[in-house]
LOKOL-659294 format. One record per residue (C-alpha): residue in one letter; x, y, z. Coordinates in steps of 0.001 Angstrom, whole numbers, always signed. Last residue first. Example, Ala and Ser with C-alpha at 12.3 -4.5 7.8 and 13.67 -1.06 7.14 Angstrom:
BEGIN
{r = S x = +13670 y = -1060 z = +7140};
{r = A x = +12300 y = -4500 z = +7800};
END
This chain:
BEGIN
{r = X x = +67096 y = +117048 z = +155934};
{r = X x = +69132 y = +114890 z = +157452};
{r = X x = +72539 y = +113544 z = +156222};
{r = X x = +72631 y = +109802 z = +156102};
{r = X x = +70815 y = +109335 z = +152579};
{r = X x = +73655 y = +112056 z = +151575};
{r = X x = +76489 y = +109792 z = +152577};
{r = X x = +75222 y = +106682 z = +151544};
{r = X x = +74752 y = +108342 z = +148059};
{r = X x = +78576 y = +109945 z = +148124};
{r = X x = +79472 y = +106359 z = +149207};
{r = X x = +77582 y = +104508 z = +146082};
{r = X x = +79013 y = +107168 z = +143600};
{r = X x = +82806 y = +106539 z = +144715};
{r = X x = +81985 y = +102461 z = +145067};
{r = X x = +80634 y = +103057 z = +141485};
{r = X x = +83530 y = +104796 z = +139923};
{r = X x = +85645 y = +102602 z = +141402};
{r = X x = +84073 y = +99432 z = +139733};
{r = X x = +83598 y = +101146 z = +136239};
{r = X x = +87538 y = +102083 z = +136498};
{r = X x = +87978 y = +98519 z = +137333};
{r = X x = +86004 y = +97265 z = +134508};
{r = X x = +87521 y = +99790 z = +131863};
{r = X x = +90716 y = +98407 z = +132720};
{r = X x = +89728 y = +94751 z = +132612};
{r = X x = +88084 y = +95805 z = +128817};
{r = X x = +91110 y = +97165 z = +127619};
{r = X x = +92964 y = +94177 z = +128997};
{r = X x = +90596 y = +91858 z = +126891};
{r = X x = +91046 y = +93445 z = +123542};
{r = X x = +94874 y = +93580 z = +123968};
{r = X x = +94572 y = +89701 z = +124414};
{r = X x = +92144 y = +89548 z = +121693};
{r = X x = +94266 y = +91463 z = +119319};
{r = X x = +97224 y = +89322 z = +120104};
{r = X x = +95046 y = +86171 z = +119525};
{r = X x = +93604 y = +87216 z = +116453};
{r = X x = +97928 y = +88172 z = +115366};
{r = X x = +98591 y = +84528 z = +116561};
{r = X x = +95937 y = +83233 z = +114545};
{r = X x = +96616 y = +84642 z = +111808};
{r = X x = +100671 y = +83774 z = +112261};
{r = X x = +99334 y = +80165 z = +112530};
{r = X x = +96922 y = +79868 z = +109579};
{r = X x = +99828 y = +81465 z = +107252};
{r = X x = +102474 y = +78722 z = +108715};
{r = X x = +99828 y = +76223 z = +108244};
{r = X x = +99174 y = +76923 z = +104518};
{r = X x = +103211 y = +76579 z = +104076};
{r = X x = +103115 y = +73007 z = +106027};
{r = X x = +100348 y = +72425 z = +103503};
{r = X x = +102595 y = +73571 z = +100389};
{r = X x = +105200 y = +71532 z = +101681};
{r = X x = +103017 y = +68161 z = +102081};
{r = X x = +101777 y = +69117 z = +98255};
{r = X x = +105422 y = +69632 z = +97409};
{r = X x = +106487 y = +66298 z = +98747};
{r = X x = +103658 y = +64555 z = +97756};
{r = X x = +104587 y = +65765 z = +94270};
{r = X x = +108081 y = +64867 z = +94797};
{r = X x = +107070 y = +61100 z = +95982};
{r = X x = +105051 y = +60381 z = +93217};
{r = X x = +107151 y = +59726 z = +90279};
{r = X x = +109861 y = +58009 z = +92493};
{r = X x = +106913 y = +55829 z = +93610};
{r = X x = +106047 y = +54826 z = +90290};
{r = X x = +109887 y = +54155 z = +88793};
{r = X x = +109749 y = +51722 z = +92241};
{r = X x = +106481 y = +50345 z = +91499};
{r = X x = +107628 y = +49461 z = +88088};
{r = X x = +110985 y = +48058 z = +88879};
{r = X x = +108791 y = +45914 z = +91418};
{r = X x = +106700 y = +44650 z = +88915};
{r = X x = +109502 y = +44111 z = +86333};
{r = X x = +111590 y = +42218 z = +89077};
{r = X x = +108304 y = +40107 z = +90070};
{r = X x = +108003 y = +39341 z = +86280};
{r = X x = +111764 y = +38194 z = +85447};
{r = X x = +111624 y = +36098 z = +89034};
{r = X x = +108195 y = +34136 z = +87707};
{r = X x = +109841 y = +33851 z = +84250};
{r = X x = +113103 y = +32665 z = +85917};
{r = X x = +111029 y = +29889 z = +87400};
{r = X x = +108721 y = +28666 z = +84767};
{r = X x = +112281 y = +27871 z = +83016};
{r = X x = +113258 y = +29740 z = +80274};
END
C-alpha cells in the first residue's frame, strides 16, 4: 500500500466512524427535541389557562368598578341634594 492509499483508507474509516456515531446520536437528540416540544405544549396550555382566568378576573373587576362608580355618583348626588336643602 502506498502512503496515499493509507491516508485515504484512514480518512474513510474516520468518516465512517463519524457517520455511525451521528446515526446513533440523532435519534436520541430527536427524542429529546420531541420531549422538549411536548413540555413546551404543556406550558403553553398552562399559560392559556392562566390567561383565561386572568381575563375573567379582569372583566369581573371592571364590572365591580363600574358598579362602584355608579353608586358613588348616586351617593354624591344625594349628598349634594341634602346639602342644598335648608335646615
